[in-house]
Backbone as CSV, one residue per row, in Angstrom:
resi,resn,N_x,N_y,N_z,CA_x,CA_y,CA_z,C_x,C_y,C_z
1,MET,74.432,23.396,-51.375,73.912,25.387,-51.266,74.745,25.667,-50.396
2,LEU,75.472,26.997,-50.350,76.599,27.502,-49.685,75.875,28.399,-49.097
3,ASN,76.363,28.385,-47.408,75.920,29.546,-46.525,76.864,30.345,-46.661
4,GLN,77.104,31.514,-46.880,78.290,32.531,-47.304,78.261,32.814,-45.591
5,VAL,77.268,33.421,-45.299,77.668,33.957,-44.107,77.914,33.524,-43.053
6,ALA,77.744,31.919,-42.713,77.662,30.990,-42.010,79.516,30.773,-42.084
7,LEU,79.578,30.580,-43.886,81.030,30.642,-43.962,82.339,31.613,-43.692
8,ALA,81.803,33.060,-43.726,82.415,33.745,-43.349,82.789,34.020,-41.599
9,ALA,82.002,33.621,-40.812,81.929,33.303,-39.694,82.790,32.358,-39.180
10,GLU,82.654,31.159,-40.017,83.876,29.700,-39.701,85.348,30.670,-39.976
11,LEU,85.244,31.467,-40.921,86.511,31.621,-40.820,87.111,32.485,-40.019
12,LEU,86.421,33.464,-39.760,86.881,34.289,-38.688,87.113,34.122,-37.224
13,ALA,86.292,32.812,-37.054,86.419,32.383,-35.524,87.753,30.953,-35.325
14,GLY,88.115,30.317,-36.546,88.606,29.241,-36.851,87.902,28.062,-35.843
15,HIS,88.842,26.905,-36.266,88.258,25.478,-35.943,88.167,25.388,-35.009
16,PRO,87.275,24.845,-33.852,87.457,24.668,-32.161,88.762,23.758,-31.919
17,GLU,88.849,22.935,-32.748,89.784,21.633,-32.401,91.569,22.432,-32.868
18,THR,91.578,23.155,-34.051,92.863,23.230,-34.828,93.352,24.515,-34.846
19,GLY,92.448,25.367,-34.937,92.567,26.805,-34.633,92.108,27.380,-35.827
20,ASP,93.243,28.578,-35.904,92.766,29.640,-37.378,93.021,28.500,-38.715
21,TYR,92.089,29.230,-39.446,92.273,28.704,-40.849,93.394,29.178,-41.615
22,SER,93.995,28.741,-42.555,94.924,29.560,-43.217,94.642,30.400,-43.847
23,ASP,95.599,31.436,-44.144,95.563,32.661,-45.331,95.312,31.979,-46.590
24,ASN,96.190,31.474,-46.817,95.888,30.608,-48.285,94.525,29.479,-48.497
25,HIS,93.706,30.397,-49.353,92.397,30.260,-49.445,92.353,28.490,-49.993
26,ALA,93.360,27.907,-50.350,92.943,26.538,-51.072,93.713,25.268,-49.833
27,ILE,94.317,25.870,-49.236,94.618,25.488,-47.675,93.617,25.227,-46.480
28,ALA,92.899,26.640,-46.788,91.470,26.733,-45.854,90.374,26.018,-46.247
29,ALA,90.474,26.094,-47.739,89.379,24.943,-48.227,89.682,23.670,-47.741
30,ALA,90.934,23.199,-47.956,91.132,21.936,-47.229,90.744,21.723,-45.846
31,GLN,91.259,22.677,-45.348,91.178,22.489,-43.794,89.435,22.293,-43.348
32,ILE,89.022,23.265,-43.827,87.408,22.904,-43.808,86.542,22.286,-44.141
33,ASN,87.359,21.450,-45.042,86.551,20.477,-45.578,87.130,18.720,-45.260
34,LEU,88.032,19.161,-44.219,88.125,17.481,-44.045,87.631,17.289,-42.941
35,GLU,87.326,15.551,-42.860,86.199,15.380,-42.466,86.833,14.716,-41.049
36,ASN,87.302,15.671,-40.022,87.505,15.258,-38.447,86.578,15.621,-37.465
37,ARG,85.324,15.526,-38.167,84.322,15.709,-37.113,83.320,15.188,-37.096
38,SER,82.356,14.792,-36.194,81.159,13.828,-36.074,80.029,14.504,-36.038
39,VAL,78.672,14.118,-36.515,77.521,14.724,-36.892,76.261,13.333,-36.673
40,PRO,75.438,13.999,-35.925,74.560,12.780,-35.844,73.673,12.267,-36.878
41,VAL,73.629,10.955,-37.131,72.768,10.427,-37.993,71.337,10.817,-37.818
42,ASP,70.454,10.950,-38.460,69.083,11.392,-38.279,68.480,9.909,-38.154
43,THR,68.338,9.037,-39.136,67.531,7.790,-39.043,69.055,6.479,-39.559
44,LEU,68.870,5.375,-39.479,69.212,4.348,-39.651,68.104,3.520,-40.080
45,SER,68.706,2.809,-41.562,67.498,2.324,-42.040,67.537,0.847,-41.833
46,ALA,66.438,0.444,-42.465,65.889,-1.177,-41.879,67.403,-1.837,-42.551
47,ASN,67.937,-1.499,-43.500,68.944,-2.371,-43.915,70.394,-2.025,-42.955
48,ASP,70.842,-0.881,-42.383,71.604,-0.535,-41.819,71.245,-1.349,-40.369
49,LEU,70.227,-1.679,-39.860,70.043,-1.989,-38.887,70.198,-3.618,-38.636
50,PHE,69.659,-4.219,-39.793,69.408,-5.596,-39.649,71.114,-5.923,-40.281
51,SER,72.174,-5.059,-41.377,73.544,-5.573,-41.548,74.248,-5.272,-40.313
52,ALA,73.824,-4.524,-39.241,74.776,-4.363,-38.224,74.498,-5.564,-36.875
53,THR,73.608,-6.315,-37.427,73.399,-7.417,-36.270,74.408,-9.060,-36.452
54,ASN,74.672,-9.081,-35.468,75.980,-9.876,-35.457,75.237,-11.692,-35.548
55,ALA,74.974,-12.462,-36.474,74.887,-13.256,-36.844,74.995,-14.484,-36.040
56,ILE,75.982,-14.477,-34.908,75.946,-15.498,-33.871,75.085,-14.537,-32.671
57,GLU,75.078,-13.865,-32.373,74.926,-13.161,-31.380,73.057,-13.576,-31.749
58,PHE,72.359,-12.998,-32.562,71.352,-13.403,-33.097,71.030,-14.651,-32.912
59,SER,71.383,-15.452,-33.631,71.407,-17.397,-33.827,70.992,-17.350,-32.101
60,GLY,71.874,-16.930,-30.887,71.638,-17.184,-29.644,70.761,-17.186,-28.973
61,LYS,69.691,-16.215,-29.706,68.419,-15.299,-29.012,67.535,-16.506,-29.030
62,SER,66.436,-16.177,-28.240,65.062,-17.403,-28.427,64.385,-16.939,-29.327
63,PRO,63.795,-17.518,-30.145,62.800,-17.600,-31.206,61.739,-16.594,-31.122
64,HIS,61.361,-16.164,-29.759,60.720,-15.046,-29.484,61.476,-13.618,-29.654
65,ARG,62.746,-13.621,-29.292,63.589,-12.134,-29.381,63.557,-12.408,-31.275
66,GLN,64.173,-13.758,-31.548,64.432,-13.297,-33.044,63.328,-12.787,-33.862
67,VAL,62.067,-12.999,-33.641,60.974,-12.740,-34.207,60.526,-11.662,-33.914
68,LEU,60.822,-10.692,-32.614,60.976,-9.416,-32.451,61.999,-8.495,-33.042
69,TRP,63.065,-9.061,-33.054,64.263,-8.036,-33.748,64.102,-8.249,-34.772
70,VAL,63.855,-9.164,-35.545,63.769,-9.182,-37.355,62.377,-8.059,-37.489
71,SER,61.479,-8.467,-36.827,60.139,-7.511,-36.730,60.643,-5.879,-36.619
72,TRP,61.502,-5.546,-35.468,62.090,-4.280,-35.354,62.686,-3.881,-36.540
73,CYS,63.302,-4.692,-37.067,64.342,-3.935,-37.971,63.653,-3.468,-39.688
74,GLY,62.652,-4.175,-39.596,61.855,-3.708,-40.577,61.106,-2.418,-40.691
75,ALA,61.674,-1.805,-39.976,61.331,0.163,-40.361,62.911,0.688,-40.102
76,ASP,62.613,2.310,-40.640,63.440,2.871,-40.236,63.907,3.278,-38.916
77,ARG,64.732,3.568,-37.956,64.569,4.066,-36.726,65.359,5.396,-36.457
78,ASP,65.129,6.069,-35.500,66.066,7.279,-35.085,66.865,6.338,-34.026
79,PRO,68.195,6.506,-34.313,69.263,5.932,-33.516,69.498,6.386,-32.096
80,HIS,68.800,7.958,-32.057,69.132,8.818,-30.753,67.977,8.414,-29.663
81,ASP,66.728,7.647,-30.476,65.559,7.876,-29.454,66.016,6.754,-28.494
82,PRO,65.841,7.094,-27.324,66.165,6.457,-25.786,65.791,4.825,-25.877
83,THR,64.239,5.042,-26.721,63.363,3.622,-27.039,63.947,2.675,-27.633
84,ASN,64.475,3.514,-28.792,65.042,2.384,-29.528,66.381,1.677,-29.014
85,GLU,67.201,2.667,-28.431,68.241,1.976,-27.985,68.029,1.207,-26.378
86,ALA,66.711,1.530,-25.872,66.367,0.469,-24.649,66.458,-0.789,-25.451
87,PHE,65.047,-1.056,-26.376,64.841,-2.111,-27.226,66.394,-2.922,-27.684
88,VAL,67.033,-2.285,-28.430,68.559,-2.957,-28.874,69.418,-3.663,-27.714
89,LYS,68.999,-3.116,-26.634,69.795,-3.817,-25.154,69.243,-4.432,-24.535
90,TRP,67.993,-4.643,-24.620,66.696,-5.683,-24.321,67.320,-6.838,-24.826
91,ILE,67.330,-6.916,-25.847,67.309,-8.138,-27.039,68.842,-8.605,-26.688
92,PHE,70.033,-7.728,-26.946,71.680,-8.019,-27.135,72.381,-7.733,-25.733
93,GLY,71.742,-6.837,-24.578,72.545,-6.463,-23.622,73.719,-5.192,-24.475
94,ASN,74.097,-4.646,-23.201,74.567,-3.567,-23.055,76.014,-3.967,-23.612
95,GLU,76.681,-4.956,-23.821,78.043,-5.237,-23.933,78.057,-5.964,-25.634
96,SER,77.517,-6.242,-26.354,77.157,-7.095,-27.493,77.678,-6.362,-28.735
97,GLN,78.023,-6.909,-29.359,78.658,-6.555,-30.938,77.816,-5.883,-31.398
98,THR,76.386,-6.447,-31.603,75.079,-5.883,-32.398,74.984,-4.147,-31.530
99,THR,75.116,-4.342,-30.571,74.571,-3.258,-29.710,76.092,-2.049,-29.867
100,GLY,76.761,-2.595,-29.580,77.950,-1.449,-30.193,78.152,-0.939,-31.627
101,SER,77.990,-1.974,-32.501,77.990,-1.589,-33.949,76.838,-0.647,-34.385
102,LEU,75.765,-0.838,-33.568,74.539,0.769,-33.533,75.018,1.723,-32.978
103,ILE,75.777,1.659,-32.197,76.172,2.597,-31.388,76.931,3.575,-31.956
104,ALA,78.018,3.009,-32.998,78.861,3.309,-33.863,78.509,4.331,-34.478
105,MET,77.211,3.615,-35.063,76.446,3.953,-36.551,75.840,5.595,-35.965
106,ARG,75.663,5.601,-35.279,74.755,6.976,-34.642,75.294,8.124,-34.889
107,ASP,76.558,8.418,-35.231,77.252,9.511,-35.837,77.970,8.991,-37.105
108,LYS,78.332,10.241,-37.512,79.301,9.941,-39.253,80.253,10.830,-39.099
109,PRO,80.996,10.498,-40.175,82.354,11.735,-40.249,81.789,12.613,-41.035
110,ALA,82.432,13.991,-40.593,81.733,14.877,-41.337,82.985,16.068,-41.060
111,SER,83.360,17.418,-42.161,83.442,17.975,-42.173,83.135,19.193,-41.740
112,ARG,83.877,20.429,-41.006,83.210,21.474,-40.490,82.920,22.307,-40.953
113,ALA,82.845,21.909,-42.561,81.562,22.898,-43.033,80.307,22.291,-43.073
114,VAL,80.136,20.851,-43.030,78.985,20.182,-43.204,78.197,20.512,-41.540
115,GLU,79.184,20.142,-40.314,78.482,20.198,-39.133,77.997,21.744,-39.200
116,GLN,78.777,22.812,-39.440,77.981,24.052,-39.003,77.052,24.423,-40.061
117,GLY,76.731,23.255,-41.013,75.772,23.865,-42.048,75.945,24.761,-42.899
118,ILE,77.407,25.060,-43.222,77.925,26.063,-44.205,77.448,25.343,-46.028
119,SER,77.517,24.098,-46.017,77.496,23.308,-47.285,77.766,22.174,-47.485
120,ASN,76.373,21.144,-47.716,76.573,19.611,-47.631,77.653,19.066,-48.827
121,ARG,78.443,19.799,-49.387,79.673,19.487,-50.546,80.857,19.854,-50.335
122,ARG,82.123,20.339,-50.433,83.045,20.574,-50.537,83.348,22.113,-50.905
123,VAL,83.696,22.896,-49.989,83.605,24.722,-49.821,85.010,24.544,-51.002
124,ARG,85.038,25.411,-51.649,85.725,25.586,-52.892,87.249,26.764,-52.353
125,ALA,88.190,27.022,-52.998,88.995,27.703,-52.863,88.388,29.481,-53.130
126,GLU,88.011,29.775,-54.252,87.449,30.710,-54.799,86.042,30.893,-53.543
127,GLU,85.383,30.331,-53.141,83.928,30.274,-52.253,84.926,30.981,-51.060
128,ILE,86.025,30.344,-50.056,86.950,30.744,-49.453,87.501,32.388,-49.900
129,LYS,87.809,32.656,-50.718,88.185,34.067,-51.093,87.029,34.883,-50.898
130,ARG,85.599,34.725,-51.395,84.704,35.580,-51.290,84.247,35.588,-50.151
131,ALA,84.102,34.789,-49.137,83.955,34.934,-48.004,84.983,35.787,-47.096
132,ARG,86.151,36.074,-47.735,87.093,37.280,-46.724,86.816,38.617,-47.300
133,ILE,86.036,38.878,-48.247,86.018,40.185,-48.593,85.013,40.852,-47.661
């Protein structure tokens, strides 16, 4: 669904890093659809959590911590919850590859259109044209 009001406002304001959008509707659509932003991920799935686990780091943990980790990975988690972050760091440490991988997964690349709630799909040139009327 396209938020026409938000699109019109964004086109007037310009991109916060790259400036004004092109007067050419097709180029402006490409600019607003470019994934040069990042947005927070609401949830990491249990599969995401387990897939981010470094096998060598995991095998070096005590059996108790291994059981705790496998159990914790059995549910989807909020990657921005400080309790979850503290648990990961308690199991693996601040500088581990697993911790780094999970921190990197907290945000995903997004377009300005997605970031601003304009649309969760690509904005088309004809929609840019309509927003500028």
